[in-house]
C-alpha positions in Angstrom: -16.5 6.4 28.1 -13.4 8.2 29.5 -10.7 8.3 26.9 -7.9 7.9 29.6 -8.7 5.0 31.9 -5.2 5.0 33.4 -4.9 7.9 35.9 -1.1 8.3 36.0 -1.3 9.5 32.4 -3.4 12.5 33.3 -0.4 14.3 34.7 1.3 13.9 31.3 -1.3 15.7 29.3 0.5 18.3 27.1 -0.1 20.5 24.1 1.1 19.4 20.7 3.8 22.1 20.9 5.0 20.9 24.2 5.1 17.2 23.1 7.0 18.1 19.9 9.7 19.8 22.0 10.4 16.4 23.7 11.9 15.2 20.4 15.6 15.8 19.8 17.5 16.6 16.7 18.4 13.5 14.6 15.9 11.3 16.5 14.3 8.4 14.7 10.5 8.6 15.0 8.1 5.7 14.6 4.7 7.2 13.9 1.3 5.6 13.5 -0.5 5.9 10.2 -1.2 3.7 7.2 -2.4 5.4 4.0 -3.7 8.5 5.7 -5.5 6.5 8.5 -4.7 6.7 12.2 -1.7 9.1 11.8 -0.3 11.8 14.0 -2.3 14.9 13.3 -1.2 17.1 16.1 2.4 16.4 17.2 4.1 15.5 14.0 3.0 18.7 12.2 4.5 20.7 15.1 7.7 18.6 14.8 7.9 19.8 11.2 7.5 23.4 12.2 10.6 23.2 14.5 12.8 23.1 11.4 11.6 26.6 10.4 13.6 28.2 13.3 16.2 25.7 14.4 18.7 23.2 13.0 16.5 20.2 13.3 16.0 17.0 11.3 14.4 13.6 12.0 14.0 10.3 10.4 10.4 9.2 10.1 9.1 5.6 9.9 5.4 4.9 9.5 3.1 2.1 8.4 2.5 3.8 5.0 1.6 7.3 3.8 0.5 10.1 6.1 -2.4 12.3 5.7 -3.0 16.1 5.2 0.2 18.0 4.6 2.4 16.3 7.2 4.8 14.6 4.8 4.8 17.8 2.6 5.7 20.1 5.5 8.3 17.8 6.9 10.0 17.9 3.5 9.3 21.6 2.7 10.5 22.9 6.1 13.7 20.8 5.9 12.8 18.7 8.9 13.2 15.3 7.2 16.5 13.4 6.9 15.1 10.0 5.9 11.7 8.6 5.2 10.5 5.0 5.1 8.8 2.6 4.1 6.2 4.4 1.9 4.9 7.8 1.0 2.4 9.3 -1.4 2.9 13.1 -1.2 3.9 15.2 -4.2 6.1 17.7 -2.2 8.0 14.9 -0.5 8.3 13.0 -3.8 10.0 16.0 -5.3 12.4 16.3 -2.4 13.2 12.6 -2.7 13.9 12.8 -6.4 16.0 16.0 -5.9 18.1 14.1 -3.4 17.1 16.4 -0.5 15.5 13.6 1.5 16.7 10.0 1.7 14.0 7.4 1.0 13.9 3.7 1.8 11.3 2.0 -0.4 10.5 -1.2 1.4 8.0 -4.1 1.3 5.5 -3.1 3.9 5.5 -6.5 5.5 9.2 -6.3 6.3 9.7 -3.1 8.3 8.9 -4.7 11.6 11.3 -7.5 10.9 14.0 -5.0 10.0 13.6 -3.3 13.3 13.9 -6.6 15.2 16.9 -7.7 13.2 19.0 -4.5 13.3 19.4 -3.6 17.0 21.3 -0.4 16.2 18.3 0.9 14.3 16.4 2.0 17.3 13.2 4.1 17.6 13.8 7.1 19.8 10.2 8.2 20.0 6.9 6.6 19.0 3.9 8.8 18.2 0.8 6.8 18.2 -2.9 7.8 17.7 -5.4 6.2 20.1 -9.1 6.1 20.5 -8.7 5.2 24.1 -6.3 4.2 26.9 -7.1 1.0 28.9 -7.0 0.7 32.6 -3.5 -0.8 32.3 -2.2 2.2 30.3 -2.3 0.3 27.0 -3.2 1.9 23.6 -6.3 1.2 21.7 -5.5 2.3 18.1 -7.9 4.2 15.8 -8.3 3.5 12.1 -5.0 1.8 11.5 -2.6 -0.5 13.2 0.3 -0.5 10.7 3.7 -0.7 12.5 2.5 0.9 15.7 3.0 -2.2 17.9 6.7 -2.6 16.9 7.3 1.1 17.2 5.9 1.1 20.7 7.9 -2.0 21.6 11.2 -0.6 20.3 10.8 3.1 21.3 12.6 4.8 24.2 9.7 7.3 24.6 6.1 7.2 23.6 3.8 10.1 22.8 0.1 9.2 22.6 -2.4 11.3 20.6 -6.0 10.7 21.7 -8.4 11.4 18.9 -11.8 12.5 20.2 -13.6 12.5 16.9 -13.8 8.7 16.6 -16.4 6.6 18.3 -15.6 4.3 21.2 -17.2 1.5 19.2 -13.7 1.1 17.6 -12.7 -0.6 20.8 -12.5 -4.3 20.1 -11.9 -3.9 16.4 -8.2 -4.6 16.5 -6.2 -7.8 16.7 -2.7 -7.0 18.0 0.2 -9.4 18.3 3.9 -8.7 18.3 5.7 -11.5 16.7 8.9 -13.0 18.1 12.2 -12.2 16.5 13.4 -14.5 13.7 14.6 -17.2 13.6 12.6 -18.3 16.7 9.3 -16.9 15.4 6.1 -18.8 16.2 3.7 -20.0 13.6 1.1 -17.2 12.8 -2.1 -19.2 13.3 -4.4 -17.1 11.0 -6.5 -19.8 9.3 -9.0 -17.4 7.6 -9.8 -13.7 7.4 -11.9 -13.9 10.6 -9.2 -15.5 12.8 -8.1 -13.5 15.8 -4.8 -14.3 17.5 -4.0 -11.3 19.7 -5.3 -8.5 21.9 -7.5 -5.6 21.1 -4.9 -3.1 22.3 -1.2 -2.4 22.0 0.6 -3.5 25.2 3.2 -0.9 26.2 5.4 0.0 29.2 3.5 2.9 30.7 6.9 4.3 32.0 7.8 5.1 28.4 4.9 7.5 28.0 6.1 11.1 28.1 3.1 12.9 26.8 -0.6 12.6 26.1 -2.0 14.9 23.5 -5.7 15.4 22.5 -6.7 16.0 19.0 -10.1 16.6 17.3 -8.9 16.2 13.7 -10.4 13.4 11.7 -8.4 11.3 9.2 -7.4 13.0 6.0 -10.0 11.8 3.5 -9.0 9.6 0.5 -9.5 11.2 -2.9 -10.8 8.6 -5.2 -12.3 9.4 -8.6 -15.4 7.6 -9.8 -14.8 4.6 -12.0 -14.4 5.7 -15.6 -14.6 3.8 -18.9 -11.0 2.4 -18.6 -11.2 1.3 -15.0 -14.7 -0.3 -15.6 -13.2 -2.2 -18.5 -10.3 -3.4 -16.4 -12.7 -4.5 -13.7 -14.9 -6.4 -16.2 -11.8 -8.2 -17.7 -10.8 -9.4 -14.2 -14.4 -10.4 -13.3 -14.7 -12.4 -16.5 -11.3 -14.1 -15.9 -12.3 -15.1 -12.3 -15.7 -16.3 -13.6 -13.9 -18.6 -16.0 -11.7 -19.9 -13.1 -15.0 -20.8 -11.3 -16.4 -22.4 -14.4 -13.3 -24.6 -14.8 -13.5 -25.7 -11.2 -10.4 -23.9 -9.9 -12.4 -21.5 -7.7 -15.8 -21.4 -6.1 -18.1 -18.4 -6.4 -16.8 -17.2 -3.0 -13.4 -17.1 -4.7 -10.5 -16.8 -2.2 -9.6 -13.8 0.1 -9.2 -10.7 -2.0 -6.4 -8.1 -1.7 -6.4 -4.9 -3.6 -4.0 -2.0 -3.7 -4.9 1.7 -3.0 -6.2 4.2 -5.5 -8.7 4.7 -8.3 -8.1 1.6 -10.3 -8.0 -0.8 -7.4 -11.1 0.8 -5.9 -13.0 0.5 -9.2 -12.0 -3.1 -9.7 -13.4 -4.0 -6.3 -16.5 -2.0 -6.9 -17.2 -4.2 -9.9 -17.8 -7.1 -7.5 -21.0 -5.5 -6.3 -23.1 -6.6 -9.3 -21.1 -9.8 -10.0 -21.9 -13.5 -9.7 -19.5 -13.7 -6.7 -21.1 -14.0 -3.2 -20.0 -14.4 0.4 -16.6 -12.9 -0.5 -13.8 -12.2 2.0 -10.8 -9.9 2.0 -7.3 -10.3 3.5 -5.8 -7.0 2.5 -3.8 -4.0 3.7 -6.3 -1.2 3.2 -10.0 -1.1 3.1 -11.4 1.6 0.7 -14.9 2.8 -0.1 -15.4 -0.2 -2.3 -15.1 -2.5 0.8 -18.1 -0.8 2.4 -20.0 -0.8 -0.9 -19.5 -4.6 -1.0 -20.7 -4.9 2.6 -23.8 -2.9 1.8 -24.5 -5.0 -1.3 -24.4 -8.2 0.7 -21.6 -9.6 -1.4 -18.8 -9.3 1.2 -18.9 -11.3 4.4 -15.7 -10.2 6.2 -12.6 -8.0 5.7 -9.2 -8.1 7.4 -6.7 -5.4 6.8 -4.3 -2.9 8.5 -6.2 0.3 7.9 -9.5 1.9 6.8 -8.9 4.7 4.3 -12.0 6.1 2.7 -13.4 9.3 1.2 -15.1 12.0 3.3 -18.6 10.9 2.6 -17.8 7.2 3.2 -15.9 8.1 6.4 -18.9 10.0 7.8 -21.3 7.2 6.8 -19.2 4.4 8.3 -18.1 5.9 11.5 -21.5 7.5 12.3 -22.9 3.9 12.3 -19.8 1.8 13.0 -21.7 -0.9 14.9 -23.2 -1.8 11.5 -19.8 -3.0 10.2 -17.7 -3.8 13.4 -18.4 -7.5 13.5 -17.4 -7.8 9.9 -13.9 -6.2 10.3 -10.6 -6.7 11.9 -7.4 -4.5 11.8 -4.0 -6.1 12.3 -0.3 -5.1 12.4 1.0 -4.9 8.8 3.6 -7.6 9.3 0.6 -9.9 9.8 -1.7 -8.4 7.2 1.2 -8.7 4.8 2.8 -11.9 6.1 4.1 -14.2 3.4 3.1 -17.2 5.6 -0.5 -16.1 6.0 -1.0 -14.9 2.4 0.3 -18.2 1.2 -1.8 -20.3 3.6 -5.0 -18.4 2.8 -4.4 -18.4 -1.0 -5.0 -14.6 -1.4 -5.9 -13.2 -4.8 -3.7 -10.1 -5.1 -4.9 -7.3 -7.4 -2.4 -4.4 -7.6 -1.7 -1.6 -10.0 1.4 -1.0 -12.1 3.1 2.1 -13.7 4.2 -0.1 -16.6 4.8 -3.7 -17.5 6.9 -5.2 -20.3 6.3 -7.9 -23.0 7.7 -10.7 -20.7 5.6 -9.8 -17.6 8.0 -7.8 -15.5 6.2 -5.0 -13.6 7.4 -1.5 -12.6 5.2 -0.2 -9.7 7.4 2.6 -8.4 9.6 4.6 -10.8 8.7 7.0 -13.6 11.1 6.3 -16.5 13.3 4.2 -14.2 14.7 7.0 -12.0 11.9 9.1 -10.5 10.2 7.6 -7.4 6.4 7.8 -7.5 5.2 6.4 -4.2 6.8 3.1 -3.4 6.2 -0.6 -3.7 3.9 -0.8 -0.7 2.6 -4.2 0.0 2.2 -5.3 -3.6 5.3 -7.5 -3.5 4.1 -9.2 -0.3 1.0 -10.4 -2.1 2.4 -10.9 -5.6 5.1 -13.3 -4.5 3.0 -15.3 -2.0 -0.6 -15.3 -3.1 -2.7 -17.8 -5.1 -3.1 -15.4 -8.0 -1.0 -12.3 -8.7 -2.9 -9.8 -10.9 -1.5 -6.4 -12.1 -3.5 -3.8 -13.8 -2.9 -0.4 -15.5 -4.2 1.5 -18.5 -2.7 0.6 -21.8 -2.0 4.2 -22.7 -2.1 7.7 -21.2 -1.2 11.4 -21.7 -3.2 11.7 -24.9 -1.4 8.7 -26.4 2.2 9.8 -25.7 2.8 7.0 -23.2 2.3 3.3 -23.6 2.2 1.4 -20.3 3.4 -1.8 -22.0 7.0 -1.4 -23.1 9.8 -3.6 -24.5 11.6 -3.6 -21.1 10.4 -2.0 -17.9 12.6 0.9 -16.8 12.6 -0.4 -13.2 11.7 -3.9 -12.0 9.7 -4.3 -8.8 8.0 -7.6 -9.6 9.7 -10.0 -11.9 8.0 -12.2 -14.5 8.3 -15.1 -11.9 5.9 -13.4 -9.5 3.2 -12.3 -12.0 0.2 -14.4 -13.1 -2.1 -12.1 -14.9 -1.7 -8.7 -16.6 -4.7 -6.6 -17.6 -5.5 -3.2 -19.2 -8.7 -1.8 -20.5 -7.8 -3.5 -23.8 -7.8 -7.0 -22.4 -6.2 -9.6 -20.1 -3.2 -11.9 -20.4 -3.1 -15.0 -18.3 0.7 -15.8 -18.5 0.8 -18.7 -16.1 2.8 -21.6 -17.5 3.9 -19.7 -20.6 7.5 -19.4 -21.8 8.8 -15.8 -22.4 8.1 -15.7 -26.1 4.6 -17.1 -25.5 4.0 -14.4 -22.9 5.2 -11.7 -25.2 2.8 -12.6 -28.0 -0.2 -12.9 -25.7 0.5 -9.6 -23.9 0.9 -7.7 -27.2 -2.2 -9.3 -28.6 -4.5 -8.7 -25.5 -3.1 -5.8 -23.5 -1.5 -3.2 -25.8 -3.3 -0.2 -27.1 -3.9 -0.4 -30.9 -1.8 2.8 -31.4 1.3 0.9 -30.1 0.6 -2.7 -31.0 2.4 -2.7 -34.4 5.4 -0.8 -32.9 5.7 -3.3 -30.0 5.2 -6.3 -32.2 7.9 -5.2 -34.6 10.3 -4.8 -31.6 9.5 -8.3 -30.4 9.8 -10.0 -33.9 13.1 -8.3 -34.6 14.4 -9.3 -31.2 13.1 -12.8 -31.7 15.2 -13.2 -34.9 18.3 -12.6 -32.8 17.5 -15.6 -30.6 17.6 -16.0 -26.8 15.3 -17.4 -24.1 14.1 -13.8 -23.5 14.8 -11.9 -26.8 15.8 -8.3 -26.5 17.6 -5.7 -28.6 19.7 -4.2 -25.9 20.5 -0.9 -27.6 16.8 -0.4 -28.2 15.2 -1.9 -25.1 14.8 1.5 -23.5 14.3 3.5 -26.7 10.7 4.1 -25.9 11.6 5.8 -22.6 14.4 7.9 -24.2 12.1 8.9 -27.0 9.6 10.1 -24.4 12.2 12.1 -22.6 13.6 13.7 -25.8 10.5 14.1 -27.9 7.6 13.9 -25.5 6.1 10.7 -26.9 6.9 7.0 -27.0 5.7 6.7 -30.6 8.6 6.0 -32.9 7.7 6.8 -36.5 10.7 5.0 -38.1 12.0 1.9 -36.5 15.4 0.5 -37.3 14.8 -2.3 -39.9 17.6 -4.6 -39.0 19.8 -5.3 -36.0 23.3 -6.7 -35.7 
């Protein structure tokens, strides 16, 4: 099938270098891409290179993180003024934490709303990857949808990258709808994971298109470690918990639509469902990882809805070389629909996300190392935690050869408050904190989730705080002592604790 089915675009075919020169200094770019999938692989890297030999900076908005070294080079070459709403690159992270690049960490379900609400925040150029162009000049996306529809709608100019490595069988995969601006927004009539409410393409004004660029670069592969002893234990605890929910009549063996974050722990948790009692499962998530396709192959997963497909190199080859095998079991949506509070609440999604740390009362830090250094960003975890049927957060109990406890007296940065968290789990065990008062939560979390090397230390903090009273007992001068101890001595282990407090 011809990749360009709209003949007026053929006169706009340009090289990546030529297309990059259409972008002006201080432009705001809206680029396709969601966790390495469907991003700009030709034009945006050339945009970064312009900063090597001219005074040139841009602001970049995407769906989520970009692949390869795109974010790294934008930061390293000095081309980046501001980045939002998510990133996962070590070089960019360093620039953010050194205050060389401004970063807006945002709920992924809210970026499109922000662009509709703030008329002065306009998109100068949208760069969107496509598998094909329709006869009307519309864009058929590739492996992600993300924020591409709103970027195309708001942009003054559009650059389309046509990726020739992907099969035409992707056509028909997507479900695209641009929602009306609040407060006159329509109901989003997604009634289950399989519901389709839009078009299979992104409708654009062809007059906005200033360049068509071909690329033969596949998505940057995800790097996911095999499940280890800790992640398998975490998965087992969650599976056992959900099994008890079924036994007590609160769920069926099909559960409710599952959502899982990105990365090793989340992928391992979902992989655990392959050999579980749960059948005919569905997903309503943001990102589909290797585990999604393992579950399809096992027969345990019936359908998956998300905003992107981000898999390892082996899985990528296997899936897209035989995409017709999976196509009727998948749909990709804009992220303000995949992450819509309305839809998540209606479907009763079970959200499973990862934490950097959590505290004895159930507050979760997903983004900051010791409260100040940005890691990646909140992503969509808050969209699902606040609105789903169950909000589960997981992390290891301890790391760095025992120098760090991931359960602390008080989190150094709060992304998800105790009010939005139902279940906390480490390889040590699981704490179901629904319906518990703060002091009840503290005792359960310490008992079930904390590593034995830190349990006595954390219990002493809580008991001493409890003596001082309060609905949520704390010793303010010591609440962050574990973090300050880590910074000054390289470990959270405190050999001698203050015996009494005033």
